[in-house]
PDB file as gemmi writes it, atoms N, CA and C in Angstrom:
CRYST1    1.000    1.000    1.000  90.00  90.00  90.00 P 1                      
ATOM      1  N   MET A   1       1.442  20.771  -1.912  1.00  0.00           N  
ATOM      2  CA  MET A   1       0.270  20.454  -1.117  1.00  0.00           C  
ATOM      3  C   MET A   1      -0.943  20.308  -2.041  1.00  0.00           C  
ATOM      4  N   VAL A   2      -1.749  19.325  -1.780  1.00  0.00           N  
ATOM      5  CA  VAL A   2      -2.969  19.087  -2.546  1.00  0.00           C  
ATOM      6  C   VAL A   2      -4.064  19.978  -1.978  1.00  0.00           C  
ATOM      7  N   MET A   3      -4.712  20.744  -2.820  1.00  0.00           N  
ATOM      8  CA  MET A   3      -5.745  21.661  -2.355  1.00  0.00           C  
ATOM      9  C   MET A   3      -7.074  21.347  -3.036  1.00  0.00           C  
ATOM     10  N   GLY A   4      -8.148  21.553  -2.318  1.00  0.00           N  
ATOM     11  CA  GLY A   4      -9.480  21.471  -2.900  1.00  0.00           C  
ATOM     12  C   GLY A   4      -9.910  20.079  -3.343  1.00  0.00           C  
ATOM     13  N   GLY A   5      -9.283  19.026  -2.822  1.00  0.00           N  
ATOM     14  CA  GLY A   5      -9.706  17.674  -3.146  1.00  0.00           C  
ATOM     15  C   GLY A   5      -9.211  17.167  -4.486  1.00  0.00           C  
ATOM     16  N   GLU A   6      -8.460  17.960  -5.218  1.00  0.00           N  
ATOM     17  CA  GLU A   6      -7.940  17.541  -6.511  1.00  0.00           C  
ATOM     18  C   GLU A   6      -6.564  16.914  -6.319  1.00  0.00           C  
ATOM     19  N   HIS A   7      -6.354  15.759  -6.922  1.00  0.00           N  
ATOM     20  CA  HIS A   7      -5.056  15.107  -6.840  1.00  0.00           C  
ATOM     21  C   HIS A   7      -4.195  15.619  -7.982  1.00  0.00           C  
ATOM     22  N   PRO A   8      -2.918  15.915  -7.720  1.00  0.00           N  
ATOM     23  CA  PRO A   8      -2.075  16.483  -8.776  1.00  0.00           C  
ATOM     24  C   PRO A   8      -1.720  15.504  -9.895  1.00  0.00           C  
ATOM     25  N   VAL A   9      -1.786  14.201  -9.643  1.00  0.00           N  
ATOM     26  CA  VAL A   9      -1.453  13.211 -10.673  1.00  0.00           C  
ATOM     27  C   VAL A   9      -2.643  13.036 -11.600  1.00  0.00           C  
ATOM     28  N   LYS A  10      -2.447  13.307 -12.875  1.00  0.00           N  
ATOM     29  CA  LYS A  10      -3.536  13.195 -13.850  1.00  0.00           C  
ATOM     30  C   LYS A  10      -3.350  12.021 -14.804  1.00  0.00           C  
ATOM     31  N   GLN A  11      -2.148  11.424 -14.834  1.00  0.00           N  
ATOM     32  CA  GLN A  11      -1.900  10.307 -15.732  1.00  0.00           C  
ATOM     33  C   GLN A  11      -2.696   9.080 -15.282  1.00  0.00           C  
ATOM     34  N   GLU A  12      -3.041   8.244 -16.242  1.00  0.00           N  
ATOM     35  CA  GLU A  12      -3.749   7.000 -15.947  1.00  0.00           C  
ATOM     36  C   GLU A  12      -2.771   6.012 -15.294  1.00  0.00           C  
ATOM     37  N   ILE A  13      -3.175   5.455 -14.160  1.00  0.00           N  
ATOM     38  CA  ILE A  13      -2.362   4.464 -13.450  1.00  0.00           C  
ATOM     39  C   ILE A  13      -2.808   3.080 -13.903  1.00  0.00           C  
ATOM     40  N   ILE A  14      -1.851   2.227 -14.289  1.00  0.00           N  
ATOM     41  CA  ILE A  14      -2.202   0.897 -14.767  1.00  0.00           C  
ATOM     42  C   ILE A  14      -1.671  -0.225 -13.879  1.00  0.00           C  
ATOM     43  N   HIS A  15      -0.788   0.093 -12.918  1.00  0.00           N  
ATOM     44  CA  HIS A  15      -0.208  -0.947 -12.072  1.00  0.00           C  
ATOM     45  C   HIS A  15       0.293  -0.306 -10.781  1.00  0.00           C  
ATOM     46  N   VAL A  16      -0.076  -0.920  -9.663  1.00  0.00           N  
ATOM     47  CA  VAL A  16       0.397  -0.487  -8.351  1.00  0.00           C  
ATOM     48  C   VAL A  16       0.847  -1.726  -7.587  1.00  0.00           C  
ATOM     49  N   GLN A  17       1.961  -1.595  -6.896  1.00  0.00           N  
ATOM     50  CA  GLN A  17       2.429  -2.694  -6.055  1.00  0.00           C  
ATOM     51  C   GLN A  17       2.586  -2.186  -4.627  1.00  0.00           C  
ATOM     52  N   LEU A  18       2.071  -2.982  -3.693  1.00  0.00           N  
ATOM     53  CA  LEU A  18       2.260  -2.721  -2.273  1.00  0.00           C  
ATOM     54  C   LEU A  18       3.368  -3.645  -1.778  1.00  0.00           C  
ATOM     55  N   PRO A  19       4.110  -3.239  -0.757  1.00  0.00           N  
ATOM     56  CA  PRO A  19       5.243  -4.034  -0.306  1.00  0.00           C  
ATOM     57  C   PRO A  19       4.885  -5.469   0.083  1.00  0.00           C  
ATOM     58  N   CYS A  20       3.775  -5.666   0.813  1.00  0.00           N  
ATOM     59  CA  CYS A  20       3.444  -7.042   1.184  1.00  0.00           C  
ATOM     60  C   CYS A  20       2.034  -7.162   1.748  1.00  0.00           C  
ATOM     61  N   ASP A  21       1.515  -8.390   1.665  1.00  0.00           N  
ATOM     62  CA  ASP A  21       0.238  -8.719   2.279  1.00  0.00           C  
ATOM     63  C   ASP A  21       0.507  -9.295   3.667  1.00  0.00           C  
ATOM     64  N   GLU A  22      -0.512  -9.871   4.272  1.00  0.00           N  
ATOM     65  CA  GLU A  22      -0.362 -10.430   5.616  1.00  0.00           C  
ATOM     66  C   GLU A  22       0.584 -11.627   5.670  1.00  0.00           C  
ATOM     67  N   HIS A  23       0.942 -12.175   4.494  1.00  0.00           N  
ATOM     68  CA  HIS A  23       1.857 -13.318   4.424  1.00  0.00           C  
ATOM     69  C   HIS A  23       3.263 -12.914   3.988  1.00  0.00           C  
ATOM     70  N   GLY A  24       3.488 -11.610   3.799  1.00  0.00           N  
ATOM     71  CA  GLY A  24       4.801 -11.125   3.401  1.00  0.00           C  
ATOM     72  C   GLY A  24       5.055 -11.124   1.906  1.00  0.00           C  
ATOM     73  N   ASN A  25       4.019 -11.385   1.099  1.00  0.00           N  
ATOM     74  CA  ASN A  25       4.155 -11.409  -0.357  1.00  0.00           C  
ATOM     75  C   ASN A  25       3.776 -10.058  -0.953  1.00  0.00           C  
ATOM     76  N   PRO A  26       4.485  -9.597  -1.993  1.00  0.00           N  
ATOM     77  CA  PRO A  26       4.086  -8.348  -2.653  1.00  0.00           C  
ATOM     78  C   PRO A  26       2.665  -8.453  -3.206  1.00  0.00           C  
ATOM     79  N   VAL A  27       1.958  -7.351  -3.200  1.00  0.00           N  
ATOM     80  CA  VAL A  27       0.589  -7.292  -3.706  1.00  0.00           C  
ATOM     81  C   VAL A  27       0.597  -6.440  -4.972  1.00  0.00           C  
ATOM     82  N   ASP A  28       0.181  -7.030  -6.088  1.00  0.00           N  
ATOM     83  CA  ASP A  28       0.112  -6.313  -7.357  1.00  0.00           C  
ATOM     84  C   ASP A  28      -1.333  -6.101  -7.761  1.00  0.00           C  
ATOM     85  N   TYR A  29      -1.676  -4.872  -8.112  1.00  0.00           N  
ATOM     86  CA  TYR A  29      -2.951  -4.540  -8.721  1.00  0.00           C  
ATOM     87  C   TYR A  29      -2.640  -4.053 -10.128  1.00  0.00           C  
ATOM     88  N   ILE A  30      -3.143  -4.762 -11.134  1.00  0.00           N  
ATOM     89  CA  ILE A  30      -2.869  -4.447 -12.530  1.00  0.00           C  
ATOM     90  C   ILE A  30      -4.197  -4.349 -13.276  1.00  0.00           C  
ATOM     91  N   VAL A  31      -4.422  -3.225 -13.934  1.00  0.00           N  
ATOM     92  CA  VAL A  31      -5.659  -3.053 -14.700  1.00  0.00           C  
ATOM     93  C   VAL A  31      -5.734  -4.146 -15.765  1.00  0.00           C  
ATOM     94  N   GLY A  32      -6.865  -4.837 -15.798  1.00  0.00           N  
ATOM     95  CA  GLY A  32      -7.077  -5.914 -16.764  1.00  0.00           C  
ATOM     96  C   GLY A  32      -6.773  -7.294 -16.200  1.00  0.00           C  
ATOM     97  N   LYS A  33      -6.239  -7.373 -14.980  1.00  0.00           N  
ATOM     98  CA  LYS A  33      -5.951  -8.667 -14.357  1.00  0.00           C  
ATOM     99  C   LYS A  33      -6.666  -8.769 -13.018  1.00  0.00           C  
ATOM    100  N   TYR A  34      -7.122  -9.969 -12.711  1.00  0.00           N  
ATOM    101  CA  TYR A  34      -7.757 -10.262 -11.413  1.00  0.00           C  
ATOM    102  C   TYR A  34      -8.969  -9.379 -11.142  1.00  0.00           C  
ATOM    103  N   GLY A  35      -9.658  -8.973 -12.197  1.00  0.00           N  
ATOM    104  CA  GLY A  35     -10.875  -8.182 -12.035  1.00  0.00           C  
ATOM    105  C   GLY A  35     -10.659  -6.687 -11.883  1.00  0.00           C  
ATOM    106  N   VAL A  36      -9.418  -6.229 -11.851  1.00  0.00           N  
ATOM    107  CA  VAL A  36      -9.147  -4.795 -11.681  1.00  0.00           C  
ATOM    108  C   VAL A  36      -9.524  -4.050 -12.963  1.00  0.00           C  
ATOM    109  N   THR A  37     -10.421  -3.072 -12.820  1.00  0.00           N  
ATOM    110  CA  THR A  37     -10.877  -2.308 -13.984  1.00  0.00           C  
ATOM    111  C   THR A  37     -10.254  -0.919 -14.063  1.00  0.00           C  
ATOM    112  N   ARG A  38      -9.871  -0.354 -12.920  1.00  0.00           N  
ATOM    113  CA  ARG A  38      -9.195   0.944 -12.929  1.00  0.00           C  
ATOM    114  C   ARG A  38      -8.502   1.180 -11.595  1.00  0.00           C  
ATOM    115  N   ILE A  39      -7.499   2.032 -11.657  1.00  0.00           N  
ATOM    116  CA  ILE A  39      -6.764   2.454 -10.472  1.00  0.00           C  
ATOM    117  C   ILE A  39      -6.715   3.967 -10.529  1.00  0.00           C  
ATOM    118  N   GLU A  40      -7.105   4.614  -9.440  1.00  0.00           N  
ATOM    119  CA  GLU A  40      -7.157   6.072  -9.472  1.00  0.00           C  
ATOM    120  C   GLU A  40      -6.427   6.686  -8.285  1.00  0.00           C  
ATOM    121  N   ALA A  41      -5.782   7.813  -8.556  1.00  0.00           N  
ATOM    122  CA  ALA A  41      -5.217   8.642  -7.500  1.00  0.00           C  
ATOM    123  C   ALA A  41      -6.337   9.544  -7.002  1.00  0.00           C  
ATOM    124  N   CYS A  42      -6.421   9.728  -5.684  1.00  0.00           N  
ATOM    125  CA  CYS A  42      -7.507  10.533  -5.130  1.00  0.00           C  
ATOM    126  C   CYS A  42      -7.062  11.162  -3.816  1.00  0.00           C  
ATOM    127  N   THR A  43      -7.916  11.987  -3.279  1.00  0.00           N  
ATOM    128  CA  THR A  43      -7.716  12.541  -1.947  1.00  0.00           C  
ATOM    129  C   THR A  43      -8.944  12.198  -1.119  1.00  0.00           C  
ATOM    130  N   LYS A  44      -8.817  12.361   0.180  1.00  0.00           N  
ATOM    131  CA  LYS A  44      -9.939  12.111   1.088  1.00  0.00           C  
ATOM    132  C   LYS A  44     -10.254  13.396   1.829  1.00  0.00           C  
ATOM    133  N   SER A  45     -11.474  13.515   2.276  1.00  0.00           N  
ATOM    134  CA  SER A  45     -11.846  14.679   3.070  1.00  0.00           C  
ATOM    135  C   SER A  45     -11.582  14.391   4.545  1.00  0.00           C  
ATOM    136  N   GLY A  46     -11.609  15.420   5.342  1.00  0.00           N  
ATOM    137  CA  GLY A  46     -11.454  15.243   6.777  1.00  0.00           C  
ATOM    138  C   GLY A  46     -10.012  15.314   7.247  1.00  0.00           C  
ATOM    139  N   LEU A  47      -9.713  14.582   8.296  1.00  0.00           N  
ATOM    140  CA  LEU A  47      -8.428  14.623   8.973  1.00  0.00           C  
ATOM    141  C   LEU A  47      -7.245  14.383   8.040  1.00  0.00           C  
ATOM    142  N   HIS A  48      -7.405  13.488   7.069  1.00  0.00           N  
ATOM    143  CA  HIS A  48      -6.305  13.130   6.173  1.00  0.00           C  
ATOM    144  C   HIS A  48      -6.451  13.762   4.784  1.00  0.00           C  
ATOM    145  N   ALA A  49      -7.057  14.926   4.707  1.00  0.00           N  
ATOM    146  CA  ALA A  49      -7.385  15.546   3.422  1.00  0.00           C  
ATOM    147  C   ALA A  49      -6.167  15.891   2.576  1.00  0.00           C  
ATOM    148  N   ASP A  50      -5.031  16.129   3.173  1.00  0.00           N  
ATOM    149  CA  ASP A  50      -3.849  16.524   2.409  1.00  0.00           C  
ATOM    150  C   ASP A  50      -2.952  15.346   2.050  1.00  0.00           C  
ATOM    151  N   MET A  51      -3.399  14.136   2.315  1.00  0.00           N  
ATOM    152  CA  MET A  51      -2.608  12.956   1.999  1.00  0.00           C  
ATOM    153  C   MET A  51      -3.143  12.307   0.728  1.00  0.00           C  
ATOM    154  N   PRO A  52      -2.277  12.021  -0.250  1.00  0.00           N  
ATOM    155  CA  PRO A  52      -2.739  11.374  -1.482  1.00  0.00           C  
ATOM    156  C   PRO A  52      -3.050   9.894  -1.251  1.00  0.00           C  
ATOM    157  N   TYR A  53      -4.141   9.438  -1.834  1.00  0.00           N  
ATOM    158  CA  TYR A  53      -4.571   8.048  -1.716  1.00  0.00           C  
ATOM    159  C   TYR A  53      -4.681   7.414  -3.093  1.00  0.00           C  
ATOM    160  N   ILE A  54      -4.706   6.103  -3.118  1.00  0.00           N  
ATOM    161  CA  ILE A  54      -4.937   5.332  -4.333  1.00  0.00           C  
ATOM    162  C   ILE A  54      -6.110   4.402  -4.075  1.00  0.00           C  
ATOM    163  N   ARG A  55      -7.016   4.338  -5.030  1.00  0.00           N  
ATOM    164  CA  ARG A  55      -8.149   3.403  -4.966  1.00  0.00           C  
ATOM    165  C   ARG A  55      -8.054   2.438  -6.136  1.00  0.00           C  
ATOM    166  N   VAL A  56      -8.332   1.173  -5.841  1.00  0.00           N  
ATOM    167  CA  VAL A  56      -8.313   0.111  -6.853  1.00  0.00           C  
ATOM    168  C   VAL A  56      -9.742  -0.383  -7.009  1.00  0.00           C  
ATOM    169  N   TRP A  57     -10.230  -0.412  -8.243  1.00  0.00           N  
ATOM    170  CA  TRP A  57     -11.618  -0.740  -8.527  1.00  0.00           C  
ATOM    171  C   TRP A  57     -11.771  -1.999  -9.366  1.00  0.00           C  
ATOM    172  N   ALA A  58     -12.837  -2.745  -9.094  1.00  0.00           N  
ATOM    173  CA  ALA A  58     -13.322  -3.841  -9.939  1.00  0.00           C  
ATOM    174  C   ALA A  58     -14.766  -3.476 -10.252  1.00  0.00           C  
ATOM    175  N   GLY A  59     -14.976  -2.852 -11.389  1.00  0.00           N  
ATOM    176  CA  GLY A  59     -16.315  -2.345 -11.708  1.00  0.00           C  
ATOM    177  C   GLY A  59     -16.689  -1.244 -10.739  1.00  0.00           C  
ATOM    178  N   ASP A  60     -17.827  -1.390 -10.064  1.00  0.00           N  
ATOM    179  CA  ASP A  60     -18.280  -0.405  -9.087  1.00  0.00           C  
ATOM    180  C   ASP A  60     -17.798  -0.701  -7.677  1.00  0.00           C  
ATOM    181  N   ASP A  61     -17.049  -1.784  -7.495  1.00  0.00           N  
ATOM    182  CA  ASP A  61     -16.574  -2.177  -6.166  1.00  0.00           C  
ATOM    183  C   ASP A  61     -15.141  -1.718  -5.949  1.00  0.00           C  
ATOM    184  N   CYS A  62     -14.909  -1.053  -4.827  1.00  0.00           N  
ATOM    185  CA  CYS A  62     -13.560  -0.635  -4.457  1.00  0.00           C  
ATOM    186  C   CYS A  62     -12.884  -1.820  -3.771  1.00  0.00           C  
ATOM    187  N   LEU A  63     -11.839  -2.357  -4.401  1.00  0.00           N  
ATOM    188  CA  LEU A  63     -11.116  -3.502  -3.845  1.00  0.00           C  
ATOM    189  C   LEU A  63     -10.151  -3.092  -2.747  1.00  0.00           C  
ATOM    190  N   SER A  64      -9.569  -1.917  -2.917  1.00  0.00           N  
ATOM    191  CA  SER A  64      -8.558  -1.478  -1.960  1.00  0.00           C  
ATOM    192  C   SER A  64      -8.426   0.031  -2.014  1.00  0.00           C  
ATOM    193  N   GLU A  65      -8.114   0.611  -0.868  1.00  0.00           N  
ATOM    194  CA  GLU A  65      -7.823   2.035  -0.772  1.00  0.00           C  
ATOM    195  C   GLU A  65      -6.681   2.165   0.222  1.00  0.00           C  
ATOM    196  N   PHE A  66      -5.639   2.880  -0.159  1.00  0.00           N  
ATOM    197  CA  PHE A  66      -4.484   2.999   0.723  1.00  0.00           C  
ATOM    198  C   PHE A  66      -3.769   4.312   0.471  1.00  0.00           C  
ATOM    199  N   CYS A  67      -3.033   4.741   1.474  1.00  0.00           N  
ATOM    200  CA  CYS A  67      -2.243   5.952   1.355  1.00  0.00           C  
ATOM    201  C   CYS A  67      -1.170   5.718   0.301  1.00  0.00           C  
ATOM    202  N   GLN A  68      -1.001   6.671  -0.577  1.00  0.00           N  
ATOM    203  CA  GLN A  68      -0.044   6.536  -1.672  1.00  0.00           C  
ATOM    204  C   GLN A  68       1.364   6.274  -1.156  1.00  0.00           C  
ATOM    205  N   HIS A  69       1.681   6.723   0.037  1.00  0.00           N  
ATOM    206  CA  HIS A  69       3.009   6.513   0.608  1.00  0.00           C  
ATOM    207  C   HIS A  69       3.285   5.030   0.847  1.00  0.00           C  
ATOM    208  N   GLY A  70       2.224   4.220   0.914  1.00  0.00           N  
ATOM    209  CA  GLY A  70       2.378   2.787   1.138  1.00  0.00           C  
ATOM    210  C   GLY A  70       2.722   2.004  -0.115  1.00  0.00           C  
ATOM    211  N   ALA A  71       2.588   2.615  -1.276  1.00  0.00           N  
ATOM    212  CA  ALA A  71       2.880   1.915  -2.534  1.00  0.00           C  
ATOM    213  C   ALA A  71       4.391   1.857  -2.765  1.00  0.00           C  
ATOM    214  N   SER A  72       4.879   0.704  -3.186  1.00  0.00           N  
ATOM    215  CA  SER A  72       6.298   0.587  -3.488  1.00  0.00           C  
ATOM    216  C   SER A  72       6.582   0.799  -4.966  1.00  0.00           C  
ATOM    217  N   PHE A  73       5.529   0.761  -5.801  1.00  0.00           N  
ATOM    218  CA  PHE A  73       5.706   0.884  -7.248  1.00  0.00           C  
ATOM    219  C   PHE A  73       4.407   1.369  -7.861  1.00  0.00           C  
ATOM    220  N   VAL A  74       4.495   2.321  -8.784  1.00  0.00           N  
ATOM    221  CA  VAL A  74       3.332   2.811  -9.534  1.00  0.00           C  
ATOM    222  C   VAL A  74       3.763   2.940 -10.995  1.00  0.00           C  
ATOM    223  N   ARG A  75       2.998   2.310 -11.892  1.00  0.00           N  
ATOM    224  CA  ARG A  75       3.263   2.427 -13.330  1.00  0.00           C  
ATOM    225  C   ARG A  75       2.115   3.190 -13.976  1.00  0.00           C  
ATOM    226  N   PHE A  76       2.487   4.135 -14.811  1.00  0.00           N  
ATOM    227  CA  PHE A  76       1.496   4.944 -15.529  1.00  0.00           C  
ATOM    228  C   PHE A  76       1.362   4.436 -16.955  1.00  0.00           C  
ATOM    229  N   ALA A  77       0.194   4.648 -17.534  1.00  0.00           N  
ATOM    230  CA  ALA A  77      -0.037   4.286 -18.936  1.00  0.00           C  
ATOM    231  C   ALA A  77       0.821   5.169 -19.818  1.00  0.00           C  
ATOM    232  N   PRO A  78       1.288   4.627 -20.945  1.00  0.00           N  
ATOM    233  CA  PRO A  78       2.050   5.461 -21.872  1.00  0.00           C  
ATOM    234  C   PRO A  78       1.175   6.568 -22.432  1.00  0.00           C  
ATOM    235  N   HIS A  79       1.793   7.681 -22.722  1.00  0.00           N  
ATOM    236  CA  HIS A  79       1.043   8.803 -23.327  1.00  0.00           C  
ATOM    237  C   HIS A  79       0.598   8.415 -24.721  1.00  0.00           C  
ATOM    238  N   SER A  80      -0.628   8.794 -25.066  1.00  0.00           N  
ATOM    239  CA  SER A  80      -1.146   8.453 -26.406  1.00  0.00           C  
ATOM    240  C   SER A  80      -1.054   9.623 -27.340  1.00  0.00           C  
TER     241      SER A  80                                                      
END                                                                             
């Protein structure tokens, strides 16, 4: 269980895929492509506080936010 708003995943996420868009095509968010600058694991406050979420950013703009359970693929950056 996630407690205190901290997400247990600490590795840098570099690629997330969702099963499909409104046209049935897979959706890929990849850091460095299509304006994506970072992808972060996070939690939300309130009713869904214990559910892990993913946010996709282009600079200061959040392009997408979705429940982590909706992702079909997550790639982490290699350890340095």
